[in-house]
C-alpha positions, 0 to 999 in steps of 0.5 A, spaced: 410 356 258 411 363 261 411 360 268 416 355 266 420 360 263 420 364 269 421 359 274 427 356 269 430 361 265 434 357 261 429 353 258 428 354 251 422 351 248 421 348 241 414 349 238 413 342 240 414 344 247 409 350 246 404 345 244 404 341 250 404 347 254 398 350 251 395 343 252 396 343 259 393 350 260 387 346 258 388 341 263 388 346 268 382 350 266 378 344 266 377 344 258 381 337 258 380 331 263 384 326 259 390 327 256 396 322 253 402 325 251 407 320 246 414 323 245 421 320 244 426 320 250 429 326 252 424 330 248 423 335 254 416 332 255 417 330 263 419 337 265 413 340 263 407 335 265 410 332 271 415 338 274 412 345 272 405 343 271 404 340 278 407 347 281 403 351 277 397 347 278 397 348 286 399 355 285 392 356 281 388 351 284 391 350 291 385 346 294 386 341 289 391 335 291 396 332 286 398 325 285 404 323 281 406 316 279 412 313 275 415 306 274 419 307 280 417 311 287 424 314 287 423 317 280 416 320 282 419 322 289 425 326 285 420 329 281 416 331 287 422 334 290 423 339 284 416 341 285 417 342 292 423 346 290 419 351 285 414 352 290 419 354 295 423 358 290 423 366 290 420 366 283 414 362 286 413 367 292 413 373 287 407 369 283 403 366 289 407 366 295 408 371 301 410 377 296 405 376 291 399 381 291 393 377 293 388 378 297 388 370 299 393 367 304 400 366 301 401 359 297 407 355 301 409 348 303 407 346 310 414 346 314 411 340 318 409 336 312 415 337 307 416 329 305 418 328 298 413 323 297 408 327 300 408 334 302 402 339 303 400 346 302 400 351 308 393 352 311 387 354 309 389 350 303 388 343 302 392 342 296 398 337 297 402 332 292 403 325 293 409 321 289 408 314 288 411 308 284 406 304 279 404 299 283 405 303 290 399 304 295 395 310 294 389 308 299 387 313 303 389 319 298 385 322 293 386 328 288 383 332 282 390 331 278 393 325 277 399 324 273 403 318 270 410 319 267 412 313 264 409 307 267 414 302 264 421 303 266 425 300 259 424 295 253 424 289 257 419 291 262 414 293 257 415 286 253 413 282 260 406 281 259 406 280 267 408 287 268 404 290 263 398 286 266 400 288 273 401 296 271 394 295 268 390 292 274 394 298 278 391 303 274 384 300 274 384 298 281 388 303 285 390 309 281 383 311 277 379 310 284 383 315 287 381 321 282 375 325 284 369 326 280 371 332 275 378 330 276 384 330 270 389 324 268 395 325 264 399 319 262 405 321 259 410 316 256 414 313 251 411 308 247 414 301 248 408 295 246 402 295 243 399 293 250 402 298 254 398 302 259 396 307 253 395 301 249 390 298 253 386 305 255 386 306 247 383 299 246 377 301 251 376 308 251 380 312 245 374 317 245 375 319 252 382 321 251 386 327 248 392 324 245 398 328 242 402 323 238 409 327 237 413 323 232 420 324 232 420 325 225 414 328 221 410 323 217 407 323 210 399 324 211 398 317 209 403 314 214 400 318 219 393 316 218 396 308 217 399 309 224 394 312 227 389 307 225 394 302 227 394 304 235 387 306 235 386 313 233 382 316 228 385 317 221 385 324 217 388 328 223 394 332 221 401 333 224 399 337 231 405 342 229 403 342 222 410 340 220 412 337 213 414 330 212 421 329 215 422 335 219 424 333 226 420 334 233 425 338 237 430 341 233 434 345 238 435 338 242 435 333 236 437 335 229 434 331 223 441 328 222 442 326 230 435 322 229 437 319 223 443 316 227 439 314 233 434 310 228 440 307 225 443 305 232 436 303 236 433 299 230 427 299 226 422 296 232 425 301 237 425 307 233 418 306 231 415 305 238 419 309 242 421 315 237 415 315 232 409 313 238 407 307 234 409 300 237 409 294 233 410 287 234 417 284 232 417 281 225 418 274 226 422 269 221 417 266 217 413 272 213 416 278 210 412 284 208 414 284 201 411 277 199 404 280 200 402 283 193 396 287 193 391 286 187 385 289 185 381 283 183 380 275 182 378 271 177 371 269 178 372 262 176 375 259 182 374 255 188 373 259 194 373 257 202 371 262 208 374 259 214 372 261 221 376 261 227 372 263 233 374 266 239 374 261 245 371 266 249 366 272 247 370 279 247 367 285 246 373 290 248 378 289 243 382 285 247 384 277 247 383 273 241 378 275 236 373 272 231 376 272 224 373 269 217 378 269 212 375 268 204 381 264 200 380 263 192 384 258 188 384 259 181 386 253 176 393 256 175 394 254 182 394 262 184 392 263 191 388 270 193 386 272 200 379 276 198 376 278 204 377 278 212 372 279 217 374 280 224 372 283 230 371 282 238 364 280 238 359 277 244 357 270 242 350 272 239 353 278 235 358 273 232 353 268 230 349 274 226 356 276 223 357 269 221 350 268 218 351 275 215 357 274 211 355 267 208 349 271 205 353 276 202 358 271 199 352 268 196 350 274 193 356 275 190 359 268 188 352 264 188 349 260 193 353 254 195 359 257 191 363 258 197 364 253 202 364 255 209 368 251 215 368 252 222 374 250 226 371 246 232 375 246 238 377 240 242 371 238 247 364 238 248 364 245 248 367 246 242 363 241 238 356 244 241 359 251 238 360 248 232 354 245 231 350 251 233 354 255 227 352 250 222 345 250 224 345 257 224 347 257 217 342 252 214 342 252 207 349 254 206 355 249 204 358 249 211 362 244 215 366 243 222 373 242 221 378 239 227 385 241 225 391 237 228 398 239 229 400 245 232 399 252 229 405 253 226 405 247 223 398 248 220 401 255 217 407 252 214 404 250 207 401 257 206 407 260 208 411 256 203 406 258 197 407 266 200 414 265 199 414 262 192 410 268 190 403 264 189 399 268 194 396 275 193 391 280 197 385 283 194 385 290 196 381 292 202 381 296 208 383 289 212 390 289 208 394 293 213 392 289 220 392 282 216 399 284 214 401 286 220 399 280 224 402 275 219 409 278 219 409 278 227 409 271 227 411 268 232 412 274 236 405 277 235 400 278 240 394 275 236 394 270 230 386 269 229 387 271 222 393 267 221 389 261 224 383 262 219 388 263 213 391 256 215 385 253 215 382 255 209 388 254 205 389 247 207 382 245 206 383 248 199 389 244 198 386 237 200 385 232 194 378 230 197 374 236 195 369 236 201 362 240 198 364 240 191 362 235 186 364 236 178 366 243 179 359 245 183 358 246 190 353 241 194 348 244 198 
């Protein structure tokens, strides 16, 4: 921060900027190797990590090259030009250049290599700065500091699965491969989508990253825990600035009143993603959040079905479709209770173990044979073989294969109607949050494995022909 204010006297920091700057100091010292910074638009984050930091880094570590990338090459080059101007400024020369009191050669740009897309420091230093757009070429160049400043240009671009996958592939196959061993990576961005570049990285390697999620308005601890868990971070982490709920992030730039006006103008979806750093799927038009009443228990006397929607392809990286097993109970008065959801990204072997373990736990709690189990059978011989394998695995339990017909939305509609009518309740559990989020996002959400399993279980409970039940008792 001292360097920033010395080279940019007009810069007025808020506590948030002090925090970002002190965290960037740890990157320079090597204490932090992977850093994500989520902050609202126009909050002053880019000035620190993509303009002042590269200049300061090259002053402190002149032999360690820098790569700066943004959604457009022109923007990256604009930042690079600002960095070059700082290095060539009088103030910088007093610190690191020809007027500095130092025993090593002055740090300056090479006069024959000053292009804004790639400039070098003078001999004997090997430091340089390369500026590229996301998706652009970096072949032949390496760095010990890689900076990505907003990989997605706007909301529309971030909602495009094609573009998100292109940015993800570029990061893995191009950008990441150019960072040398021991190098640091900084990703600073406004969040746009659950599976934007930050979301993909958190899904795969959250434990490797230091994350500053700086919400525009401070949340309560309960809200912060819920939001952190939702995006793949840990619960129990205080607001990084120690703010009380409701306090603004950068009061010198945006007051609470200004933020409230922004929230009204941009809408809840953009506000939650861009300003609070918690991107969610757009709520759909079929389920409403307030329909899902949460209760503490269910009458023991009820018909129960556990329905499994198995992922077509085994996943272990929290991406793609998940396997979900939803337990639904229907009481004599017609009330429907979602009692439990087991959901995860498993290998084929792990999946069968989890399904069997769940069946045993259900049998212990309700009695063997009291919970009917259905497995959705996918079309084709592969789907049949998979279902048959699970049935063999659950020998001794009341288990059946189900071959549903019709499209997913049509199959879900009877359950949706009962939910809207107030006849569906959720039993309190840690799974409630993810379940509700998935349901209210239909049909816009990324996933719907829990919804498909719910539809399967509900429709089986609604059938007049009670498969597996004889005179009120389960057959097994």
